[in-house]
N, C-alpha and C positions, 0 to 999 in steps of 0.2 A: 591371631593377629601379633604380627614380627614389628619389632623397629629395625629400621638401617638406613644406611649413609645414601642422603640424595644422588651421590652418583654414582650410585647402583639401577637405577630407575630410567629406563627407556624411556624419552619422548613420539614415540612411531608416532602415537596416535594424535598429537597434539591439534595437529590440521583438522582432524573431524571436529572436533570442539569449539562450539561458536563462543568468542570472545564476547566479553561486557564490562568495559572500562569501568562504570557505575556498578555494578557489584562487586567487581574485585575494589574497589578501592574500600568499601565499606568492610570485604572479608578481610583484609589488610587490617583495618581498625580494630575488629573483631580478636584477630587473632593476634594480635601488643597487648590488647585487653588483658583475655580469658585463656589464650593460649590455644591451639588446633584440636578441634572438639570434635573431628570425625576423619576416620582411618583415611587413606589413602586407599582407591582399588586399582588394585595391578591381578594379574596373571603371570605366573611362574613360569620360565622355559625352561628347554633342556639346559642351555648353556646358561646353565645357573642366574639371566638376568630377567631381572621384576620388571614389565610391562606396562608403563602406564595406562588405565582404562579411561577410569572417574576420579576427577581431583584434580585437573590441570588448574583450575583458580588459586586452591590453594597451594601447588608446588611451586607456582611463578610468586606468591605472595611468600612463603617460605625461604625461597630463593631471594630476594627484597630483604629482608630479614637477618640472611646470613644465618636460618635457623640447620644446620645439616642432618639433623638423625629426625626420622620420620615414622609416623606408626603406617604399616599400611597391611590392606587386610587382602587374602589372595582370594580371584575370582577364577572359579574352574579347575578345571587340570591341567588346562594346556588354554594354547592364545584362542583357539576355535570356541570351545566351551567358555571361555572365560568372558568374549564377545556375546556369543548367544545368553551369558543369564546374565549381562548388564544389558543388554536390550529386551529382555524378560522383565525385568527388576523397573524397566525406563517408567511405567507408567506411575509407579513409588517416587519416581526423584523426576531430576530438569531434565531430562536427555530431551531435546524436542527433535520434532519430525524431521528438521533436516541433519541432525544428526544419528538419527538411525537411519536415513539413506546410507551415510557414511559405512556406516558399518554393517548394513544388509548390501552394501555394496561390494563391502572388502570380501565376505561369505561367501559372495555371487565367484568374483573373481579369483582372490587368493585362495580360496579352500575348496573351489572347485564344487558350492553348493548348489542345487537344481533351486529352483522359485518353490517346487513341493517341497526340497528338505528342508532349505529354511521355515517355509511356511507350518511346517510339522512340527520342527523343533520347536521354534516361539508361540506353539499353538495358534495361530492367528490362520486368518483365510490367505487364499493366492495373491487373489486380488490384492492386499494387502500390503503382499512382500512386492507385487509387481508396481504400484504405486509408486515406493520408495525408492526402489531403483530408477524408475525412469525421472525422479526431479533430479537426479546426483549426474543420470545420462545426459539431461537437456542442459547442465551447465557448463560454460565455459570455464577454462583454467580462471580468468578472469572476474566473471562471473565470482564464482565460489572465492575464491581469495579474498575479494572483497567482505564477502559477508561475513565469511568466518572470521575476519579477524576485526567484524566491529563497524567497518566502514560505511559499511551499506546495509541499510534498515533490513530485519527477516519479513516482517510485516508487507513493507513496500512492498518485494521480491513475490510475494509469494501472490498477493492480492491484486497488485496494478499493473509488475513487469512482466509476471509470468506469462501472460497470453497472449503477449507479443513474441514472447522465446518462440512460441507455435511455428512462428513463420520464417521459412527458410532464408528469405530474402535479408532481416529482420536481426540475423544473427550478430553480423559485422555493427551495425546501428547499436546492438544493447551492449553490446564491448565497449562501445566507444562513448553512449551514453556513462552506462557505468562508472567509468576512468575519469569522466568529466566532474560526476558530483562524489565522488564517494570521498568520504572524509572530513566532508564543510561541517558535520554536525548538525545536519537537516533533521526538524521535527517529519512523521511522520507525513502529516499533511503538505507540506510544504514538497518532500520528494512526491506524492502523487501526483502534485499540481504539474508537476514538472517532468515526471512521465506523460502524462498525457500531452504536455507543450511540445516535447520532444515528438511523441509518435504519429500526435495528430492536429500539432499546430503550422505545420509546414516545418518550410525552409529557414524561414527570418529565428523562429523560436530552436530549433536546431542547431544552426551559426551560433547563436549568446550564449547557451548552455556549453557548448566545445568550445567556445572562446573564452571561459567562463565567468563569464555577465551573468550571474548567479542571482542576484538581487534584483539588477533591472529587469530579469524575466519575470524572477517571480509579483513585482509590481505589478507589472502589465497583466499577467497571468491573473491579479487575484484583482486587477478593474474590471477583468473583461470577465469575470466569473458570472456575469449576471445570467449567462445561460446554464442554467443547472442540468441541461439536459447533458452537460459533458461528462457528469460524474462519470466513472470509469466501469463501475461496477452494477450499472442500469442495463437490464435487458434491452433490445430491441426495441420491444413494442410499448415499453416503462419510456425510455428514450423519446420515442414519439409523441409519447401524450404529452411529456414533459414539456415536448419543442410546443405542442399546439397549443398548450396552454399559456408560456411564455409569448409565444404568438397572439392568444387572443385579450391578453394584460397589456402586452404594448399598444395593439391598434384600439384597445378599452379609453387608456389614458392619452394617446391621438386624439383621436374622434371626440372625446369632453371638451380637452384643449380645443378644439377647433370651436366649436358651436358656443363653448363658451368667451372667445373672440370672439363671434360672429356676436353674438347676441348682447355683449355690454357693450360691443361698439354702435351698434345700432339705438340701442336702448339704456341709456346711459343711467336708468337708476333701475333696473333690474336687479334683484338682492338672492343671493343662492340663499339654504335652507335653516342653514345656522345665523342666516342676518348680515354676513357681509357681502359686498360686491364679487361676482365672477369671476374670479382673474381671466387677462386677458392675453393671448396666448402672443408673443414677440413678434413673431409670421403674420398672425392676421393684422396686428395694431396697422390701421391709418389703409387699410385696402379691403376691410370687412366688405366693404359695399362690392368689391371688382367680384365677389362668389358670390353674390344674392340678388335677388333669383333672374336672372336671366333664363331665358327659355329652354334651353335644354337643359340648365342645370338643375331649375329646378323640377323637371322632370324625371330625367335619371335618378336624383336624390329622393323625390319621394318615393319612387321604387325601390331604392336600394332600404331607406328608412322603415318601407313597411316590412318588408322582407325579415329586417333585424326585428323590429317589435314582434312580429307574429314568430319570430325564434327565441325571444328572451324568457319565457313562462316556460316551455319544455328545457332548455338551457341550464337557467337556474333547477330545478326540480333536479336533471341528471348531476348537474356538482355539486347541488347541496347533499342527495344522497352517495355519491362518493366521498363528501371530506366526512359524513358523519358515520362512516364504517372507519 
């Protein structure tokens, strides 16, 4: 470990490291109180320049505090080996998947290493390397810039937005969406709602988001989330089951309201199980008699009710077993 001046350090890979304003504020307070606890990790080049690989948050904090002499530890005997050592050690440090992807991409493009070469050096599988190369390659510059600058949440990209990037026609839409919502300090839950609204909610939501009406859009989306089948992480079969259960619940309540209105209108003294009067549906009030029993109504209603009653027991059994699981 050596001590050097800040102006001797190259920030070549700063854009490869994710920023986090919250962590950086805490780190700044820690440095003020205790000083710098860990050296910056650099690689030393033939031009006698230190290229910083790990410690960009510390470097920015030191610059803000006007501290010009910093401890440095050298990784590898050259730039390529330094990157390899950083990635290999990343399981014990805070290097995230997207950050690994940037450095793996650098090894592949700038140093000409093949997928097999990288896998061998890092002691990982070729699929591990291919996955990380793919992550960076499918990112546009707009998306990458906003994610790495802490303006767009990594989790929302990886789990909610990323599936939409695989469709070629969505490339421009993804950039427009990210540009519209980045830097708003939205929670990942709200960001996920906006992603769904933008890509699945139609032109109305898309226009509102692009015009900056984020609060209005979130309110409408929250009010309309009675449909749990809209959850993005659901598989198609799971989505279909949730949707059917929602429809079943909706119409069970609706039928109960209809019959409550009919019964309480014709038989004013009828009470429910709890001893209170059954509620009367506003739509049924004053005209319940018109729905009871004309001949076609009675015949059709009786047929349907018999079928429903025959289905209640097996339905209860199946739903009960699923619920118990």
